[in-house]
N, C-alpha and C positions, 0 to 999 in steps of 0.2 A: 314659461319660466324655466330656468335651467336646472334649479333643484327640482326633485332629487336625481335627475339624470346625471348631473355633474356632481361628482363628491370628490374634491381635492384630497380628502383625507384618506381615500382608499389607498393612495401611494405612500401614506405616511404611517401605514398601521403597524408595520414590523421593521425592525433594523435592517433587514435583508432588502426589504423594498425600498428604504429610505436610501441605503447605499446605492442600489441599482440605479435609481433616478437622480443622484447627486449630481448637480450642474458644476460645482467647483471641487475639484479633487487635490487634496493636500498631497505633496510629496516634497522630499528633502532637495529635490533638483535645482530649485531657485533660491536656496537659502545661502546667505553669506554671514559668517560670524565675525563681529568686530573684536580687536584684540588691541591691547595697550602695552608697548614694549618700553621698557625703562633700562637704565644702565646697571651694571653689576652682575653678579653671578649668584645663583641659587636665591634669587628675590621673587617673592610673591605677595604682594601687599594688597589685601582685598579692599575695594572701593567702598567705603561706609554706606554710601546712597544707594549702591547697585550690588545686593547681595549676589554672591557666585560669580562676580566680575573682579579681575585684579590687574594690577599694574604688575608686569613680570619681566624679568630678564630674559635674553635671548635663549638661554638653555631651558627655561621653563615654559618659554613659548613653544619650543620645539616639542616639549613632552605634550603640550595641550593639543598642538597640531596633529600629532599621531592619534590622540583621541578623537578629534574632529574628523579626520580621515575615516577611522574606523566606524563611526556613526553614518557614514555616507553623505556627510555634508560636502558640498563641492568646493567651497572657497572661504577665504578669510579676507579681511581688510585690516591693514596694520595703522595704527597711530602710535607716533613716537614721543618720548619724554626725554629730552636732550639732556646731556651732562651740563650744558651751559647754554645761557640764552644771551641774546643782544638785540640791538635796537632794529636790526634789518632780518633776522632770522638766517643769517648766513650758514649756521651750521647745519641747516636742513639738507644741504646739499653735499655733505661731507660724505665720501665713500666708507668712512669708518662709523657713520651714524648708527643708532640703535635699529632704525627701520631698515637701512642697507644691510646691515649684519643680519638681522633676522630673516630677510629675504634670502640672503646667500645661505643661511643655515637651512632653511626649508628645501631649497634647491639642491644642496649637497645630500640632504636625507632621502632624496628621491621620493618625496612625497607627491602624490597626485592630486594637489590642491591648487586651485587657482588663486594665486596671490595678487591681490589688489592693494595698492598703496594709496593713502590719503594724501593728497598734495595740498598743503596750507601752511601758513606761517604761524598759526596763533600759539601753537606749542613752543615755538622756538624762539619768539620775540619776547624781550624783558616786559613789554607793556601789554602783551596779550592779545594785540589785535591781528588781523589776517593779512596785514600789509605793512609797509614802509611808512612811516610817518613823516609828513613834511608840513611844517607851519600848523601843527596841532591836528591834522587831519590824515587820514588814511589816503595815501596817494596812489591812484590806480595805475598809472603807466609805469611808475618806478617800481612797482610791485611785479610786473610781469616777467621781468628777467630773472628775479629770484625764484619764482614758482617754476619757470621753464628749467631753470638749473636743477632744481630739487627733482622734478619730474625725471630728468635725464639722469640724474644719480640713481633714481630707483630702477629705470630700465636697465642701467650697466649692472646693477645688482642682481638682475634677473626677474623683476616684477613681470606679471602676466598682464597686467592692466594698471594704469595710473587713473586716480580719480580726483581731480581738482575740485576742492569744496569752498574756495575763497569767496566766490562771487564777485571777483574784479570783472570789468568789462573787457573783453578781448583775450582772456587767459588761455582758453581753449586753443585759440589760434596761434598764441605764442608758443604754447607747450607743443603743438602739432609741428609747427615749423622747426622747433629745437631738435625734436625727436627724428623728424625726417632728415634734417641735415646731418644727423649723426648715425644714419642707417638703421633708425628704428621705426621706419615706415610702416612696419606690420604690428606695432604695438597699439592696442585699442586704448581709447579715452573714454572712462565713463565719468560724464560731467554732472556734478551736483547743479542741475540747470535751474531748478526752482527750490531754493534753499531759503526758507523763511526765518525772520527774525523771531524767534520762538522762545517762549518761557519754558519749554520742555527740554531744552538743552542743559538745564542746572546740573544734574549729576555727571554729565559728560565733563563738564569744566572741572569737576573735582577730580575725575578719572584723568584727564589729559592735563591737568594744571594749566589751564589756559584762559582763565577769568581775565577779562579786560581791566587794566589798572586805572582807566579812566573812561568815561562815556558809556556808549554801547555800540551795537554793530548794525543799527538801523539804517545808516547811510550806505551800506553796501549789501546786507542781506533783505530780503524781500518783505514788504508790508503784508501781514497776515489777512488783511481786507481783500487783497487783489489776486484774482484768478486769472483774468484775461492776460494780464503781465507775464504770467508764468508761461504762457504759450508763446509770446514772444521771446521770452529768455531761452527757451527750448529751441525755438527756430533759429536764434543767433548760434547758439553752441553748435547746433548741426551743421549750420553753414560753415562754421570755423573748422569742422573737423571731428566733432564728438561723433563717437560710434554707438553710444548707449548714454541714456539720460536718467537722471533721479529726481524725485520729489522728496523733500525733507522738510519736517517730520511727515509721518504717514497719518496717524488717525485723524487729526483735526483737517487733513487736506486730502481726503478720499476722492472729494469732488474733483480736485485738480488731477490725481492720478487718473480718473477716469477721463477727462478732458484730453489730457496729454495721449492717453492710450487710443483714443478716437481720433486724434488728429495727425498723429505721426506713427509711421510704419518702422519703428525701430524698438529695440528692447528696451523696456521702461522699468526702472528700480524705484523702490520705496523704503525709506529708512525709518523702522520702528524704533525710535530714538529712545535715549537714556531716561527721560522723564516718564515715557510711557512705560518702560519697564519697571522703573522704581516705583510707580502707582500701583501696578499690579502686584509687586512684591510686598509692598506695605499692606495692601488690603488683604493679601493672603495670610501674611504674619498675623494679622488681626482676627483671622477667621471670618472675614466678610465675602471672600470669593473663593471658589474652588479654582486651583491654579491652572489644572489641565484644560478643563472646559473654556475658562476665559481666555488663556493663551491660543487655544487652538481656534477660538472663535474670532479672535483679533487677527491671527494670520490668515484664516479664511476670508475675512472681511477686506483685508489689503489685496489678497489676490484677486478676489471677486471684482474689486474695483479697477483691475487691469494691470497690477503689478507683475511682471514676468520674474523679477529680481527682488528678494526682500532681505535686507539687511536687518537682522535682529539678534539682540543678546539672548533671546530665548531659543535659538537655533539648536543647541545640545539637546535641550528638554523636549522640543518639538521632535527631533529625529528618534529619541528614545521612544516616545509616545506613539509615532507612526511606524515603528519597527515591527514586522509581522511576528 
């Protein structure tokens, strides 16, 4: 019998020993902080369902970006709340849009942040869907050109990475072609390759003002029951020119993160989404959970599952807790 020769508890006896043999080591190196840009000046409107997260004007975004850089967080991802919406989301490609101006502001400030931009239409359409509507349905092919133009406008503003999140078939290829045709062949694409139709997006839709005005997004976002399909989606996006891929949400899909990590030799991201964040904040506010221990356990679990890049609203807190 192995006992008493083998006693795994020997290496758990002290904190120094536990740290020495720790398999997954958290750092800020893979963290990305999501931000919501809105019109105006000196605007900071907290999102009620996401304590600590706010809709902010470009000047306030820049202030927070300086804080983010000082904490050692390497990058941000920007979502835009436009001044006006229409049926096709055409304002998403405006050189004067809030995302484009925020990117330019970060670049002019010489901040050493990786600036990622979300490429999608849900914030920009008056119906709240991620694509153009034809005959009452989201029209896949008609949406691709709009997404490609949006991505190009982000590239021209100075984005380091564009991240299509719409889940239209063929959108990575359309964006790659558009970027290459305009001399942005070196701009990476981070594809939301396996984005599930999830109940965990509720608080985000408040933050981004992107709730669908009719129906839902199950005809284009993935069925939560499917894991093999995620590998097909990732393979297609990589074939079309994606450089990195993402699974969204993170916690209910750690098995998918692991499958993607084991199958593809590319950087893998996972989005610790708004609902996951809001649940922790609500439980902490009620005294049910220890925030630091809970969040660090969550981020450790996502990284352990295979995520190289973690998008999380907890990023600033994690950076402070990990600081020496």
